[in-house]
C-alpha positions as CSV (number, residue, x, y, z in Angstrom):
1,M,0.0,-0.1,0.1
2,P,1.5,3.3,-1.1
3,S,1.9,6.0,1.6
4,W,3.2,9.6,1.9
5,E,4.4,11.4,4.9
6,C,4.8,15.2,5.7
7,L,8.2,16.9,4.9
8,C,8.2,18.8,8.1
9,C,8.2,16.2,10.8
10,G,7.1,12.8,9.3
11,Q,4.3,12.4,11.9
12,W,1.4,13.0,9.4
13,V,0.9,10.0,6.9
14,V,-1.4,9.5,4.1
15,T,-2.1,6.0,2.8
16,V,-4.1,4.9,-0.1
17,E,-6.4,1.8,-0.1
18,T,-8.5,0.6,-2.9
19,D,-12.0,-0.9,-2.2
20,H,-14.1,-2.3,-5.1
21,G,-12.1,-0.1,-7.7
22,R,-12.4,3.1,-5.6
23,S,-9.4,4.8,-4.0
24,W,-9.6,6.0,-0.3
25,Y,-7.1,8.4,1.2
26,R,-6.5,8.0,4.9
27,L,-4.8,10.7,7.0
28,S,-3.3,9.6,10.2
29,R,-0.9,11.0,12.7
30,R,1.9,8.8,14.3
31,V,1.5,8.9,18.0
32,P,4.5,8.1,20.2
33,D,3.5,5.4,22.6
34,P,6.1,3.1,24.2
35,L,3.5,0.4,24.8
36,V,2.2,0.3,21.2
37,P,5.0,1.1,18.8
38,G,3.7,2.5,15.5
39,A,0.5,3.6,17.0
40,C,-1.6,6.1,14.8
41,H,-4.5,8.3,15.3
42,V,-6.8,8.4,12.2
43,A,-7.8,12.0,11.5
44,G,-10.1,11.2,8.4
45,E,-10.6,9.3,5.3
46,V,-11.7,10.7,1.9
47,S,-12.3,9.5,-1.6
48,S,-10.7,12.4,-3.7
49,I,-7.6,14.4,-4.0
50,A,-9.6,17.7,-3.5
51,A,-11.2,16.3,-0.3
52,L,-7.7,15.1,0.9
53,E,-6.4,18.7,0.4
54,D,-9.2,20.1,2.5
55,L,-8.6,17.4,5.2
56,L,-4.8,18.1,5.3
57,H,-5.4,21.8,5.6
58,R,-8.0,21.4,8.3
59,E,-6.2,18.8,10.4
60,A,-2.5,19.3,9.9
61,R,-2.1,22.8,8.2
62,L,-0.5,21.0,5.3
63,G,-1.1,20.7,1.6
64,V,-0.7,17.8,-0.8
65,G,2.6,19.6,-2.0
66,D,4.0,19.2,1.6
67,L,4.1,15.2,1.3
68,R,6.9,13.0,0.1
69,L,6.8,9.3,-0.7
70,A,7.5,7.4,2.6
71,G,10.7,5.6,2.7
72,G,12.1,7.7,-0.1
């Protein structure tokens, strides 16, 4: 599953999932938790890039241009 993370801190992550031919973009924030490594808080899930841009701006004060391919 492809994912992107923010350039500023890497805490905000966008993942893409496909369900019955439709793409869903999920915005989540990595939460530091020593008991649950890799824990994330899901801020929202949308079905279009325009809605993702709105969600990113509302929740993280970021835009799509502020993301990079994770692990790259």
